[in-house]
DRENMI-32030 format. One line per 2 residues: number of its first residue (from 1); their letters; for each residue z, y, x of N, C-alpha, C. Coordinates in nm, 2 decimals, padded with zeros to 4 digits. Atoms other than C-alpha are relative to their C-alpha. Example, Ala and Ser with C-alpha at 12.3 -4.5 7.8 and 13.67 -1.06 7.14 Angstrom:
residues 2
1) AS) 00.00 -00.12 00.09 00.78 -00.45 01.23 00.00 00.12 00.09  00.00 -00.11 -00.09 00.71 -00.11 01.37 00.08 00.11 -00.08
end
This chain:
residues 288
1) MP) 00.07 -00.12 00.02 -01.82 02.32 -02.82 00.01 00.01 -00.18  00.02 00.00 00.14 -01.76 02.45 -03.18 -00.14 00.01 -00.06
3) MV) 00.13 -00.01 00.06 -02.04 02.41 -03.43 -00.03 00.13 -00.07  00.03 -00.13 00.04 -02.21 02.73 -03.53 -00.09 -00.03 -00.13
5) IP) 00.07 00.01 00.11 -02.33 02.74 -03.89 -00.10 00.11 -00.03  00.08 -00.11 00.01 -02.64 02.95 -03.94 00.01 00.07 -00.13
7) GG) -00.01 -00.08 00.13 -02.60 03.22 -04.21 -00.10 00.11 -00.02  00.10 -00.10 00.04 -02.85 03.44 -04.39 00.07 00.13 -00.04
9) EH) -00.05 -00.14 00.05 -02.81 03.81 -04.47 00.02 00.01 -00.14  -00.03 -00.01 00.15 -02.65 03.87 -04.81 -00.06 00.13 -00.06
11) RL) 00.05 -00.12 00.06 -02.85 04.11 -05.03 00.08 00.02 -00.13  -00.09 -00.03 00.13 -02.65 04.29 -05.29 -00.09 00.01 -00.12
13) IK) 00.09 00.00 00.11 -02.78 04.25 -05.64 00.03 00.13 -00.07  -00.02 -00.14 00.07 -02.83 04.60 -05.79 -00.07 00.00 -00.13
15) IR) 00.04 00.00 00.16 -02.84 04.61 -06.16 00.05 00.13 -00.06  -00.07 -00.11 00.06 -02.79 04.94 -06.34 00.08 -00.03 -00.13
17) KV) -00.09 00.03 00.10 -02.52 04.97 -06.59 -00.07 -00.02 -00.14  00.07 00.01 00.13 -02.76 05.01 -06.89 -00.06 -00.15 00.00
19) NR) 00.07 00.15 -00.01 -02.95 04.67 -06.78 00.12 -00.10 -00.01  -00.11 00.09 00.01 -02.60 04.50 -06.74 00.05 -00.01 -00.14
21) KR) -00.04 00.01 00.15 -02.50 04.59 -07.10 -00.10 -00.07 -00.07  00.10 00.06 00.09 -02.83 04.48 -07.23 00.00 -00.16 00.04
23) LL) -00.01 00.15 -00.02 -02.80 04.14 -07.04 00.13 -00.06 -00.07  -00.11 00.04 00.07 -02.45 04.11 -07.17 -00.02 -00.02 -00.16
25) RY) 00.01 00.01 00.13 -02.56 04.16 -07.52 -00.10 -00.12 -00.03  00.07 00.12 00.01 -02.83 03.89 -07.47 00.09 -00.12 00.01
27) AI) -00.09 00.10 -00.01 -02.56 03.66 -07.35 00.09 -00.02 -00.14  -00.09 00.01 00.13 -02.34 03.74 -07.67 -00.09 -00.07 -00.11
29) SC) 00.08 00.04 00.12 -02.64 03.67 -07.90 -00.03 -00.15 00.02  00.01 00.14 -00.02 -02.72 03.33 -07.73 00.12 -00.08 -00.02
31) SF) -00.13 00.07 00.02 -02.36 03.23 -07.73 00.04 -00.02 -00.14  -00.03 00.00 00.14 -02.31 03.33 -08.09 -00.09 -00.11 -00.07
33) VA) 00.10 00.09 00.07 -02.63 03.13 -08.20 00.04 -00.15 00.04  -00.04 00.14 -00.05 -02.52 02.83 -07.98 00.12 -00.06 -00.07
35) TV) -00.12 00.04 00.07 -02.18 02.83 -08.14 -00.02 -00.05 -00.14  00.03 00.03 00.13 -02.31 02.84 -08.49 -00.07 -00.13 -00.02
37) IN) 00.09 00.11 00.01 -02.57 02.57 -08.43 00.10 -00.13 00.04  -00.09 00.13 -00.04 -02.30 02.33 -08.26 00.09 -00.03 -00.09
39) MT) -00.10 00.04 00.11 -02.05 02.38 -08.52 -00.07 -00.07 -00.13  00.08 00.06 00.13 -02.32 02.30 -08.80 -00.03 -00.13 00.04
41) GS) 00.04 00.14 -00.03 -02.43 01.99 -08.61 00.11 -00.08 00.02  -00.14 00.09 -00.01 -02.07 01.87 -08.54 00.05 -00.02 -00.13
43) MT) -00.05 00.02 00.13 -01.98 01.90 -08.91 -00.08 -00.09 -00.09  00.09 00.09 00.09 -02.27 01.71 -09.05 -00.01 -00.14 00.07
45) DN) 00.01 00.15 -00.05 -02.33 01.34 -09.02 -00.14 -00.05 00.02  00.13 00.03 -00.03 -02.70 01.32 -08.95 -00.05 -00.01 00.13
47) WL) 00.02 00.03 -00.14 -02.70 01.20 -08.60 -00.09 -00.10 00.03  00.07 00.11 -00.04 -02.86 00.88 -08.60 -00.04 -00.07 -00.13
49) YT) 00.04 00.08 00.10 -03.08 00.68 -08.86 -00.04 -00.11 00.06  00.04 00.14 -00.06 -03.11 00.30 -08.81 -00.05 -00.09 -00.11
51) QE) 00.06 00.10 00.09 -03.30 00.02 -08.98 00.01 -00.14 00.08  -00.01 00.13 -00.05 -03.21 -00.34 -08.89 -00.05 -00.12 -00.07
53) VL) 00.05 00.13 00.07 -03.38 -00.66 -08.99 00.09 -00.11 00.00  -00.10 00.12 00.01 -03.15 -00.91 -09.11 -00.06 -00.13 -00.01
55) KY) 00.11 00.11 -00.01 -03.34 -01.21 -08.97 00.06 -00.13 -00.07  -00.05 00.12 00.06 -03.10 -01.48 -09.08 00.09 00.01 -00.13
57) FV) -00.07 -00.03 00.13 -02.97 -01.33 -09.41 -00.06 -00.08 -00.12  00.04 00.09 00.11 -02.98 -01.56 -09.71 00.09 00.06 -00.12
59) LP) -00.06 -00.04 00.13 -02.90 -01.42 -10.07 00.10 -00.12 -00.04  -00.09 00.11 00.05 -02.58 -01.61 -10.21 -00.07 -00.07 -00.11
61) NS) 00.06 00.09 00.12 -02.67 -01.91 -10.45 -00.14 00.01 00.00  00.14 00.00 00.01 -03.02 -01.89 -10.33 -00.06 -00.12 00.06
63) TI) 00.05 00.13 -00.04 -03.21 -02.21 -10.30 -00.16 00.00 00.02  00.14 -00.01 -00.02 -03.58 -02.09 -10.32 -00.04 00.12 00.08
65) HN) 00.06 -00.10 -00.10 -03.74 -01.90 -10.05 -00.14 00.05 -00.04  00.12 -00.05 00.03 -04.01 -01.66 -10.16 -00.09 00.03 00.13
67) EE) 00.09 -00.01 -00.11 -04.28 -01.72 -09.91 -00.16 00.03 -00.05  00.13 -00.04 00.04 -04.63 -01.58 -09.92 -00.09 00.01 00.12
69) FG) 00.08 00.01 -00.14 -04.89 -01.66 -09.65 00.07 -00.03 00.11  -00.09 00.06 -00.11 -04.64 -01.83 -09.45 00.10 00.11 00.05
71) QS) -00.10 -00.09 -00.03 -04.41 -01.53 -09.43 00.12 00.03 -00.12  -00.10 -00.02 00.09 -04.07 -01.50 -09.59 00.06 00.14 -00.03
73) EI) -00.03 -00.13 00.04 -03.91 -01.20 -09.75 00.10 00.06 00.11  -00.08 -00.07 -00.12 -03.75 -00.95 -09.50 00.11 00.08 -00.07
75) YW) -00.12 -00.08 00.05 -03.41 -00.79 -09.57 00.05 00.11 00.10  -00.04 -00.11 -00.09 -03.30 -00.46 -09.42 00.14 00.05 -00.02
77) KK) -00.13 -00.08 00.01 -02.97 -00.28 -09.34 -00.05 00.14 00.05  00.02 -00.14 -00.03 -03.02 00.09 -09.34 00.13 00.07 00.02
79) AT) -00.13 -00.06 -00.02 -02.75 00.32 -09.20 -00.04 00.14 00.06  -00.02 -00.15 -00.04 -02.68 00.70 -09.12 00.13 00.00 00.07
81) LG) -00.11 00.00 -00.08 -02.44 00.75 -08.84 00.04 00.15 00.03  -00.05 -00.14 -00.06 -02.22 01.07 -08.76 00.14 -00.01 00.04
83) PW) -00.13 -00.02 -00.05 -01.90 01.18 -08.63 00.11 -00.02 -00.08  -00.10 00.00 00.10 -01.71 01.17 -08.95 -00.02 -00.11 -00.10
85) HF) 00.02 00.10 00.10 -01.87 00.92 -09.18 -00.11 -00.10 00.04  00.07 00.11 -00.04 -02.05 00.59 -09.15 -00.07 -00.05 -00.13
87) CW) 00.07 00.03 00.13 -02.31 00.53 -09.45 -00.10 -00.11 00.03  00.10 00.11 -00.01 -02.53 00.22 -09.50 -00.01 -00.06 -00.13
89) DD) 00.03 00.09 00.11 -02.69 -00.01 -09.75 -00.05 -00.13 00.04  00.06 00.14 -00.03 -02.79 -00.38 -09.75 -00.04 -00.06 -00.12
91) PL) 00.03 00.06 00.12 -02.93 -00.62 -10.00 00.12 -00.02 -00.10  -00.11 00.02 00.07 -02.57 -00.68 -10.13 00.08 00.13 -00.05
93) TE) -00.09 -00.12 00.02 -02.43 -00.32 -10.11 -00.09 00.12 -00.02  00.08 -00.13 00.01 -02.56 00.00 -10.25 00.04 00.10 00.11
95) YF) -00.03 -00.11 -00.10 -02.55 00.32 -10.04 00.15 00.04 -00.01  -00.14 -00.03 -00.01 -02.19 00.36 -09.93 00.03 00.06 00.13
97) CE) -00.06 -00.08 -00.12 -01.99 00.59 -09.70 00.14 -00.04 00.01  -00.14 00.01 -00.03 -01.67 00.54 -09.53 00.03 00.08 00.13
99) PV) -00.04 -00.09 -00.14 -01.48 00.76 -09.26 00.00 -00.09 00.11  00.00 00.06 -00.14 -01.52 00.67 -08.90 00.13 -00.04 00.04
101) KY) -00.13 00.04 -00.04 -01.22 00.47 -08.79 00.00 00.00 00.16  00.01 00.00 -00.16 -01.16 00.57 -08.40 00.12 -00.09 00.04
103) DQ) -00.11 00.08 -00.05 -00.84 00.37 -08.39 -00.02 -00.14 -00.01  00.02 00.15 00.02 -00.99 00.03 -08.47 -00.13 -00.04 00.09
105) DD) 00.10 00.05 -00.10 -01.21 -00.17 -08.24 -00.03 -00.16 -00.03  00.02 00.12 00.04 -01.32 -00.48 -08.42 -00.13 -00.07 00.05
107) DP) 00.13 00.05 -00.06 -01.60 -00.72 -08.32 -00.10 00.03 -00.10  00.12 -00.04 00.10 -01.93 -00.59 -08.47 -00.07 -00.12 -00.06
109) AD) 00.08 00.11 00.08 -02.10 -00.82 -08.73 -00.15 00.01 00.03  00.13 -00.01 -00.02 -02.44 -00.68 -08.66 -00.03 00.11 00.11
111) VT) 00.02 -00.11 -00.08 -02.62 -00.43 -08.43 00.04 00.14 -00.05  -00.03 -00.12 00.07 -02.57 -00.14 -08.67 00.15 00.03 00.03
113) SG) -00.13 -00.02 -00.02 -02.20 -00.18 -08.65 00.03 00.01 00.15  -00.02 -00.02 -00.15 -02.21 -00.22 -08.27 -00.05 00.14 00.05
115) VQ) 00.04 -00.13 -00.05 -02.40 00.10 -08.23 00.11 00.11 -00.05  -00.11 -00.07 00.05 -02.14 00.28 -08.45 00.12 00.00 00.07
117) QG) -00.13 00.00 -00.07 -01.85 00.16 -08.25 -00.02 00.05 00.15  00.04 -00.04 -00.13 -02.04 00.25 -07.92 -00.01 00.13 00.01
119) VR) 00.01 -00.15 00.01 -02.11 00.61 -08.00 00.12 00.07 -00.02  -00.11 -00.07 00.04 -01.77 00.70 -08.10 00.07 00.08 00.11
121) KA) -00.06 -00.05 -00.12 -01.66 00.79 -07.74 -00.07 00.13 00.03  00.07 -00.12 -00.03 -01.92 01.07 -07.73 00.06 00.11 -00.08
123) FF) -00.04 -00.11 00.08 -01.75 01.27 -08.01 00.11 00.09 00.06  -00.12 -00.08 -00.07 -01.45 01.37 -07.79 -00.06 00.10 00.09
125) FM) 00.07 -00.10 -00.07 -01.70 01.55 -07.57 -00.05 00.12 -00.11  00.05 -00.12 00.09 -01.85 01.73 -07.89 00.10 00.08 -00.04
127) IA) -00.10 -00.10 00.04 -01.52 01.85 -07.99 00.04 00.09 00.11  -00.02 -00.10 -00.11 -01.46 02.00 -07.64 -00.11 00.09 00.01
129) GV) 00.11 -00.11 00.00 -01.79 02.16 -07.64 00.00 00.10 -00.10  00.00 -00.11 00.10 -01.74 02.33 -07.97 00.11 00.11 00.03
131) FL) -00.10 -00.09 -00.04 -01.40 02.46 -07.85 -00.04 00.09 00.11  00.04 -00.10 -00.12 -01.54 02.61 -07.53 -00.11 00.08 -00.04
133) DV) 00.10 -00.09 00.05 -01.85 02.74 -07.71 00.08 00.13 -00.08  -00.08 -00.10 00.07 -01.60 02.93 -07.95 00.06 00.10 00.11
135) MG) -00.08 -00.08 -00.10 -01.39 03.05 -07.66 -00.09 00.09 00.09  00.10 -00.07 -00.07 -01.70 03.16 -07.46 -00.05 00.11 -00.06
137) TI) 00.04 -00.11 00.08 -01.83 03.37 -07.75 00.09 00.11 -00.01  -00.12 -00.11 00.00 -01.48 03.55 -07.79 -00.01 00.07 00.12
139) SC) -00.01 -00.08 -00.12 -01.47 03.63 -07.43 -00.12 00.09 00.02  00.12 -00.08 -00.01 -01.83 03.76 -07.43 00.02 00.14 -00.08
141) MI) -00.01 -00.11 00.08 -01.75 03.99 -07.72 00.11 00.10 00.06  -00.10 -00.08 -00.05 -01.43 04.12 -07.54 -00.05 00.07 00.12
143) CN) 00.07 -00.06 -00.10 -01.64 04.19 -07.24 -00.08 00.12 -00.04  00.08 -00.11 00.05 -01.87 04.40 -07.45 00.08 00.12 -00.05
145) LR) -00.08 -00.11 00.05 -01.57 04.61 -07.58 00.07 00.07 00.11  -00.08 -00.07 -00.09 -01.39 04.67 -07.27 -00.08 00.07 00.12
147) SN) 00.08 -00.07 -00.10 -01.49 04.90 -06.98 00.02 -00.07 00.14  -00.01 00.08 -00.11 -01.34 04.71 -06.69 00.01 -00.16 -00.03
149) TY) 00.02 00.13 00.04 -01.48 04.36 -06.75 -00.01 -00.11 00.11  00.03 00.09 -00.11 -01.47 04.19 -06.42 00.07 -00.15 -00.03
151) AT) -00.06 00.11 00.01 -01.20 03.94 -06.48 -00.04 -00.08 -00.13  00.05 00.06 00.14 -01.30 03.87 -06.86 -00.14 -00.06 00.02
153) LF) 00.13 00.05 00.00 -01.66 03.83 -06.74 00.00 -00.14 00.08  -00.04 00.13 -00.07 -01.54 03.56 -06.49 00.02 -00.10 -00.09
155) IC) -00.06 00.10 00.10 -01.36 03.38 -06.77 -00.12 -00.05 -00.09  00.11 00.02 00.09 -01.66 03.42 -06.99 -00.11 -00.09 00.06
157) TV) 00.10 00.09 -00.09 -01.90 03.26 -06.72 00.05 -00.14 00.00  -00.06 00.14 -00.03 -01.67 02.97 -06.65 00.00 -00.07 -00.12
159) LH) 00.00 00.06 00.15 -01.63 02.89 -07.03 -00.14 -00.04 -00.03  00.13 00.03 00.04 -02.00 02.89 -07.09 -00.05 -00.12 00.09
161) IL) 00.03 00.10 -00.09 -02.05 02.67 -06.77 00.07 -00.14 -00.06  -00.07 00.12 00.04 -01.79 02.41 -06.89 -00.06 -00.04 -00.14
163) AG) 00.06 00.03 00.14 -01.93 02.43 -07.26 -00.13 -00.08 00.02  00.13 00.07 -00.02 -02.27 02.33 -07.12 00.01 -00.13 00.06
165) IA) -00.04 00.13 -00.06 -02.12 02.05 -06.91 00.04 -00.10 -00.13  -00.06 00.10 00.10 -01.93 01.90 -07.23 -00.11 -00.03 -00.09
167) NF) 00.10 00.05 00.09 -02.23 01.92 -07.45 -00.10 -00.09 00.06  00.09 00.09 -00.08 -02.46 01.75 -07.18 00.07 -00.13 00.01
169) AC) -00.06 00.12 -00.01 -02.20 01.49 -07.13 -00.01 -00.09 -00.14  00.00 00.07 00.14 -02.18 01.42 -07.52 -00.15 -00.06 -00.02
171) II) 00.15 00.05 00.03 -02.57 01.40 -07.53 -00.02 -00.14 00.08  00.03 00.11 -00.07 -02.58 01.16 -07.24 00.07 -00.13 -00.04
173) VY) -00.08 00.13 00.06 -02.30 00.92 -07.36 -00.05 -00.05 -00.13  00.06 00.06 00.14 -02.44 00.91 -07.71 -00.12 -00.08 00.02
175) MS) 00.12 00.08 -00.04 -02.79 00.81 -07.58 00.03 -00.12 00.07  -00.02 00.12 -00.07 -02.66 00.57 -07.34 00.07 -00.11 -00.08
177) AV) -00.07 00.10 00.09 -02.44 00.40 -07.60 -00.10 -00.06 -00.10  00.10 00.06 00.10 -02.73 00.36 -07.85 -00.10 -00.09 00.08
179) SK) 00.07 00.10 -00.08 -02.95 00.22 -07.57 00.06 -00.13 00.04  -00.08 00.12 -00.05 -02.69 -00.02 -07.44 00.01 -00.10 -00.13
181) EV) -00.01 00.10 00.13 -02.65 -00.16 -07.80 -00.12 -00.07 -00.04  00.11 00.05 00.05 -03.00 -00.19 -07.88 -00.07 -00.08 00.10
183) VG) 00.07 00.06 -00.09 -03.14 -00.30 -07.56 00.08 -00.14 00.06  -00.08 00.10 -00.06 -02.85 -00.53 -07.47 -00.03 -00.14 -00.06
185) NK) 00.02 00.14 00.05 -02.81 -00.90 -07.57 00.06 -00.01 -00.13  -00.06 00.01 00.13 -02.66 -00.83 -07.91 -00.10 -00.03 -00.11
187) IF) 00.10 00.02 00.10 -02.99 -00.87 -08.09 -00.09 -00.12 00.05  00.07 00.11 -00.04 -03.23 -01.17 -08.08 -00.14 00.06 00.05
189) PA) 00.13 -00.05 -00.05 -03.55 -01.09 -07.87 -00.11 -00.03 -00.09  00.11 00.03 00.08 -03.86 -01.08 -08.07 -00.13 -00.02 00.09
191) SE) 00.10 00.03 -00.07 -04.19 -01.22 -07.95 -00.11 00.12 -00.02  00.12 -00.10 00.00 -04.53 -01.02 -07.90 -00.05 00.00 -00.13
193) MD) 00.07 00.00 00.12 -04.65 -01.13 -08.24 00.10 00.05 -00.11  -00.10 -00.05 00.10 -04.32 -01.02 -08.42 00.02 00.15 -00.01
195) EP) -00.04 -00.15 00.01 -04.22 -00.67 -08.53 00.14 00.02 00.07  -00.12 -00.02 -00.05 -03.93 -00.52 -08.38 00.12 -00.02 -00.10
197) LF) -00.10 00.02 00.09 -03.60 -00.61 -08.52 00.09 00.12 -00.04  -00.08 -00.12 00.01 -03.43 -00.27 -08.50 -00.07 00.13 00.02
199) YY) 00.07 -00.13 -00.01 -03.55 00.08 -08.55 00.11 00.12 -00.01  -00.10 -00.12 00.01 -03.36 00.41 -08.48 -00.07 00.12 00.02
201) QY) 00.04 -00.13 -00.01 -03.42 00.77 -08.50 00.11 00.11 00.00  -00.10 -00.09 00.00 -03.22 01.07 -08.40 -00.01 00.11 -00.11
203) GY) 00.00 -00.11 00.12 -03.13 01.32 -08.69 00.00 00.14 00.05  -00.01 -00.14 -00.03 -03.12 01.69 -08.71 00.12 00.04 00.06
205) SF) -00.13 -00.06 -00.06 -02.76 01.72 -08.62 00.00 -00.03 00.14  00.02 00.03 -00.14 -02.82 01.56 -08.28 -00.10 00.09 00.07
207) IM) 00.09 -00.10 -00.05 -03.13 01.79 -08.23 00.07 00.14 00.01  -00.07 -00.11 00.00 -02.90 02.07 -08.32 00.09 00.01 00.13
209) LK) -00.08 00.01 -00.13 -02.67 01.97 -08.04 -00.08 00.03 00.13  00.11 -00.02 -00.12 -02.96 01.97 -07.79 -00.02 00.15 00.00
211) TS) 00.04 -00.13 00.00 -03.06 02.31 -07.89 00.12 00.10 00.03  -00.13 -00.08 -00.05 -02.69 02.45 -07.86 00.02 -00.02 00.15
213) FL) 00.00 00.03 -00.13 -02.69 02.30 -07.52 -00.09 00.09 00.08  00.10 -00.09 -00.05 -03.00 02.50 -07.42 00.05 00.15 00.00
215) LT) -00.04 -00.13 00.03 -02.87 02.82 -07.58 00.12 00.05 00.09  -00.12 -00.02 -00.07 -02.53 02.78 -07.40 -00.03 00.02 00.15
217) EV) 00.05 -00.01 -00.14 -02.70 02.74 -07.06 -00.06 00.14 00.03  00.08 -00.12 -00.02 -02.92 03.06 -07.11 00.11 00.11 -00.02
219) AA) -00.11 -00.11 00.00 -02.59 03.26 -07.21 00.07 -00.01 00.13  -00.06 00.02 -00.13 -02.43 03.12 -06.90 -00.07 00.07 00.12
221) LF) 00.10 -00.08 -00.10 -02.73 03.24 -06.69 00.02 00.15 -00.01  -00.01 -00.15 00.01 -02.71 03.60 -06.82 00.14 00.04 00.04
223) SV) -00.13 -00.04 -00.04 -02.33 03.62 -06.78 00.01 -00.01 00.15  -00.01 00.02 -00.14 -02.36 03.48 -06.42 -00.07 00.12 00.08
225) VV) 00.06 -00.10 -00.07 -02.62 03.74 -06.32 00.08 00.14 -00.02  -00.09 -00.12 00.01 -02.40 04.02 -06.47 00.12 00.00 00.08
227) FM) -00.13 00.00 -00.08 -02.09 03.90 -06.30 -00.03 00.01 00.15  00.04 -00.01 -00.14 -02.27 03.87 -05.96 -00.04 00.15 00.03
229) AK) 00.03 -00.14 -00.02 -02.40 04.22 -06.01 00.12 00.08 00.01  -00.13 -00.09 00.00 -02.05 04.36 -06.09 00.07 -00.05 00.13
231) RD) -00.09 00.03 -00.13 -01.91 04.16 -05.79 -00.05 00.07 00.12  00.05 -00.07 -00.12 -02.15 04.31 -05.55 00.03 00.15 -00.01
233) ER) -00.04 -00.13 00.02 -02.09 04.65 -05.70 00.15 00.03 00.05  -00.13 -00.03 -00.07 -01.71 04.62 -05.62 00.00 -00.02 00.16
235) TF) 00.01 00.02 -00.13 -01.81 04.49 -05.28 -00.06 00.14 00.06  00.05 -00.13 -00.04 -02.02 04.81 -05.24 00.10 00.10 00.02
237) HR) -00.09 -00.10 00.00 -01.74 05.03 -05.32 00.13 -00.02 00.11  -00.12 00.03 -00.08 -01.47 04.84 -05.12 -00.04 00.03 00.14
239) FK) 00.03 -00.03 -00.14 -01.65 04.89 -04.78 -00.05 00.14 00.00  00.04 -00.13 00.00 -01.73 05.25 -04.87 -00.13 00.04 00.05
241) IR) 00.15 -00.02 -00.04 -02.11 05.21 -04.83 -00.05 00.12 -00.07  00.04 -00.12 00.07 -02.15 05.49 -05.08 00.02 00.12 00.07
243) SI) -00.03 -00.11 -00.08 -01.97 05.74 -04.87 -00.06 00.01 00.13  00.08 00.00 -00.12 -02.15 05.65 -04.55 -00.14 00.04 -00.02
245) LS) 00.14 -00.05 00.04 -02.49 05.69 -04.73 00.00 00.14 -00.04  00.01 -00.14 00.03 -02.39 06.02 -04.88 00.01 00.10 00.11
247) SA) -00.01 -00.08 -00.13 -02.27 06.16 -04.54 -00.13 00.00 00.09  00.13 -00.01 -00.08 -02.59 06.04 -04.37 -00.12 00.07 -00.06
249) LS) 00.09 -00.08 00.07 -02.81 06.20 -04.64 00.04 00.15 -00.03  -00.03 -00.15 00.03 -02.62 06.53 -04.65 -00.07 00.09 00.08
251) PR) 00.08 -00.11 -00.07 -02.79 06.86 -04.55 00.07 00.05 00.12  -00.06 -00.04 -00.13 -02.74 07.00 -04.19 00.08 00.11 -00.03
253) KE) -00.09 -00.11 00.02 -02.45 07.24 -04.16 00.01 00.05 00.14  -00.02 -00.06 -00.13 -02.42 07.49 -03.87 00.13 00.04 00.03
255) HT) -00.13 -00.05 -00.03 -02.10 07.53 -03.69 00.00 00.08 00.12  00.01 -00.08 -00.12 -02.03 07.80 -03.43 00.11 -00.04 00.09
257) IS) -00.10 00.03 -00.10 -01.84 07.74 -03.12 -00.02 00.12 00.12  00.01 -00.10 -00.11 -01.75 08.00 -02.85 00.00 -00.05 00.15
259) SP) 00.01 00.04 -00.14 -01.86 07.96 -02.49 00.10 00.08 00.09  -00.09 -00.08 -00.10 -01.66 08.08 -02.18 -00.04 00.13 00.02
261) NG) 00.03 -00.15 -00.01 -01.87 08.39 -02.15 00.00 00.08 -00.10  -00.02 -00.09 00.13 -01.81 08.51 -02.50 -00.12 -00.02 -00.10
263) RI) 00.10 00.03 00.09 -02.14 08.40 -02.65 00.03 -00.12 -00.10  -00.03 00.11 00.10 -02.14 08.20 -02.98 -00.13 -00.07 -00.02
265) SP) 00.13 00.08 00.02 -02.39 07.92 -03.02 00.02 -00.09 -00.11  -00.01 00.09 00.12 -02.47 07.73 -03.34 -00.02 -00.15 00.05
267) VH) 00.00 00.15 -00.02 -02.42 07.35 -03.33 -00.03 -00.06 -00.14  00.04 00.09 00.12 -02.60 07.13 -03.59 00.10 -00.11 -00.03
269) SS) -00.08 00.13 00.04 -02.41 06.87 -03.77 -00.06 -00.14 00.03  00.07 00.12 -00.04 -02.68 06.62 -03.69 00.03 -00.05 00.13
271) TQ) -00.04 00.04 -00.12 -02.58 06.62 -03.33 00.13 -00.07 00.01  -00.14 00.06 -00.01 -02.23 06.54 -03.42 -00.01 -00.15 -00.07
273) ST) 00.01 00.12 00.07 -02.35 06.26 -03.66 -00.05 -00.12 00.08  00.04 00.09 -00.08 -02.50 06.08 -03.37 00.11 -00.09 00.07
275) LP) -00.11 00.07 -00.06 -02.17 05.99 -03.23 00.07 -00.10 -00.08  -00.05 00.09 00.08 -02.01 05.69 -03.34 00.14 00.03 -00.06
277) PT) -00.13 -00.02 00.05 -01.71 05.73 -03.58 00.11 -00.06 00.06  -00.13 00.07 -00.04 -01.36 05.66 -03.47 00.07 -00.06 -00.12
279) PS) -00.05 00.06 00.11 -01.21 05.43 -03.70 00.16 00.03 00.00  -00.14 -00.03 00.00 -00.86 05.51 -03.82 00.09 -00.12 00.01
281) TE) -00.08 00.10 -00.03 -00.55 05.31 -03.78 00.01 -00.10 -00.12  00.00 00.09 00.12 -00.55 05.18 -04.14 -00.13 -00.09 00.00
283) EE) 00.12 00.08 00.00 -00.92 05.07 -04.12 00.02 -00.11 00.11  -00.01 00.10 -00.10 -00.84 04.89 -03.79 00.10 -00.12 -00.05
285) EE) -00.09 00.11 00.05 -00.55 04.70 -03.96 -00.07 -00.07 -00.10  00.08 00.07 00.11 -00.78 04.62 -04.26 -00.10 -00.10 00.07
287) EE) 00.10 00.08 -00.08 -01.04 04.48 -04.00 00.05 -00.11 00.07  -00.08 00.11 -00.06 -00.78 04.28 -03.83 00.04 -00.10 -00.10
end
């Protein structure tokens, strides 16, 4: 016996043309702001700030340890990580920046270098998200200028959904790479009496990426609602529901017919409308 899948009644989404235009303008505004924020966050290098304790660092030619109350001097390595430059300073090096080398995969000398190499794979999703955001904004603007926007609206909706997926993948990959390097076995575990050996904090560029993701999803929501309303409108016209409703609500018209005895009797159109309509051959072929 074939399995019967229960289905519910589909209700058409009815949105006036003025409201559809308004929702489309909201989608354009959110998409444009998301694109600007995403491009700004992608072009800046303030994604992550790190501070690492150099526990076994010894100054060169140093034979005297400065100890006070049983504690030796602590040396730090501070760094700023981004998609284009890697900046750091340590006791022997002043603040220095170098371009990120995506084609090299050397063994990291410390945790900071390991984090920098681990987060590089997230920047490919960042570039894809920026490209999709720009294309989604352009498609939304084209939808606002054209009168027949069904196909362009579908492309706009798909682009915003894909842009949100790319930005979300970038956020997840970046945060998981940082957690893997910090929580993994690449640093010496500290006891309860010791302070942490590694500090990190996300910068404003990474926060801008999260904001861009939220605005992209809002723009995708607006465009999806407008697209579904436009689709249901096309379905409404395709099955000629408008003509059926207009014929049912039309005023009564009297028609005269002649009887065999020569009398003329009026017949209302309401009696004729109760009869089921006979489908034409073209409608029968479409139903088949």
